[in-house]
C-alpha positions in Angstrom: 135.1 88.5 115.7 135.6 85.6 113.3 133.3 84.4 110.7 132.7 80.6 110.5 135.7 79.9 108.7 137.6 81.9 110.8 138.2 84.6 108.8 138.5 87.9 110.7 136.3 90.3 109.8 135.0 93.7 111.2 132.0 93.3 113.7 128.8 95.5 113.1 125.9 95.4 110.7 128.0 94.9 107.6 130.7 92.6 107.7 133.7 93.6 105.9 137.7 92.4 105.1 140.1 95.0 106.7 143.4 95.2 104.8 145.3 94.2 108.0 143.1 90.3 107.0 144.5 90.4 103.8 147.9 88.7 103.9 146.0 85.9 106.2 143.7 85.2 103.5 146.4 85.5 100.6 148.6 82.9 102.5 145.9 80.7 102.8 145.4 80.0 98.9 142.4 78.1 98.6 143.5 77.1 94.9 141.5 80.0 93.1 144.1 82.2 93.3 144.7 85.5 95.2 142.5 87.5 92.9 139.3 86.7 95.1 140.4 87.8 98.5 141.1 91.0 97.0 138.4 91.6 95.0 136.5 90.7 98.1 138.3 93.2 99.6 137.1 96.0 96.6 133.5 94.5 96.9 133.7 95.6 100.6 135.1 98.7 99.8 132.7 99.7 97.6 129.4 98.8 99.7 131.3 101.4 102.4 131.0 104.7 103.5 133.7 106.9 104.5 133.7 105.6 107.9 133.9 102.1 107.5 136.0 102.1 104.6 138.7 104.4 107.1 138.3 101.6 109.9 139.2 99.1 106.8 142.3 100.4 106.1 143.3 101.7 109.9 145.6 99.0 111.0 148.9 98.0 108.8 148.9 94.7 106.9 152.1 92.3 108.7 153.6 89.1 107.3 152.1 86.4 109.3 155.4 84.2 109.1 159.1 85.3 109.2 159.6 83.2 105.7 157.2 84.7 104.0 160.0 87.5 103.8 161.7 85.1 101.7 159.0 83.4 100.1 156.6 84.4 97.0 154.6 85.7 99.6 156.8 88.8 99.7 154.7 90.6 97.2 151.8 90.1 99.2 152.1 93.5 101.1 153.0 95.6 98.2 150.0 94.6 96.5 147.6 95.1 99.2 149.3 98.5 99.6 148.6 99.3 96.0 145.2 98.1 96.0 144.6 100.2 99.2 146.5 103.0 97.2 144.5 103.1 94.3 141.0 102.7 96.0 141.7 105.9 98.2 143.1 107.8 95.1 139.4 106.8 93.4 137.4 107.2 96.3 139.2 110.3 97.7 139.9 108.8 101.5 142.9 109.8 102.9 145.7 106.9 102.6 147.4 105.8 105.5 151.1 106.3 105.9 151.4 102.7 106.2 150.5 102.2 102.3 152.8 104.7 100.8 155.9 103.1 101.8 155.7 100.1 100.2 156.9 99.1 96.8 158.5 96.5 94.9 161.6 96.4 93.3 160.6 94.3 90.3 157.0 94.4 88.7 154.3 92.2 90.3 150.8 91.8 89.7 147.7 90.6 91.5 148.7 86.8 91.0 151.7 86.3 89.4 155.5 87.7 91.0 156.6 88.6 87.5 155.3 90.9 85.1 157.0 90.1 81.8 157.2 92.2 78.8 154.4 91.3 76.6 151.8 93.7 74.3 149.4 92.9 77.2 151.3 93.7 80.1 152.0 97.2 78.1 148.6 97.7 77.7 147.8 97.1 81.4 150.4 99.6 82.4 149.1 102.2 79.6 145.8 101.9 81.4 146.7 101.1 85.1 145.8 103.6 88.2 148.9 106.3 89.3 149.2 104.0 92.0 150.1 101.1 90.3 153.4 102.9 88.9 154.3 104.3 92.7 154.4 100.4 94.1 155.2 98.6 90.7 152.5 96.5 91.3 150.6 96.5 88.0 146.7 95.5 87.6 143.7 97.4 85.7 141.1 99.9 86.8 138.6 97.3 86.3 140.0 94.9 88.7 139.1 97.4 91.3 135.6 97.4 90.3 132.8 95.8 92.5 132.2 92.6 90.8 128.5 90.8 91.8 128.8 87.3 90.7 128.7 84.3 92.1 131.7 82.1 93.1 133.3 85.1 95.8 132.5 85.0 99.0 
């Protein structure tokens, strides 16, 4: 059942983003960056029980258009896979098969298609969850925390 803004969500008492819906949200960038939708997914994950978490990751995410395979969108599936993998590791939820096969050839972050060698990025690598190394998508564990601040959906 879509929300008022057309965003697909789970039905039921609690409405949550699903991993398969993230590609559409990331492609429809509203100017606030890609972190908003990923953090909303993490927020919904934190507010869910194990059954709902398994529903959130049951279906594999897919790119929306063929051209997304050659644009900056090509990293979206890897970002989603890294986030889902890290959340599953952290909370002892079985990782879906579609997540384990996604690895970026070059290092990327949540919002940027590049991860240059800088002292800050070296720090991010040193504190990153183990899933980051498996997917070559880098972020800090605090990026997966439940943010309950204004400005997020």
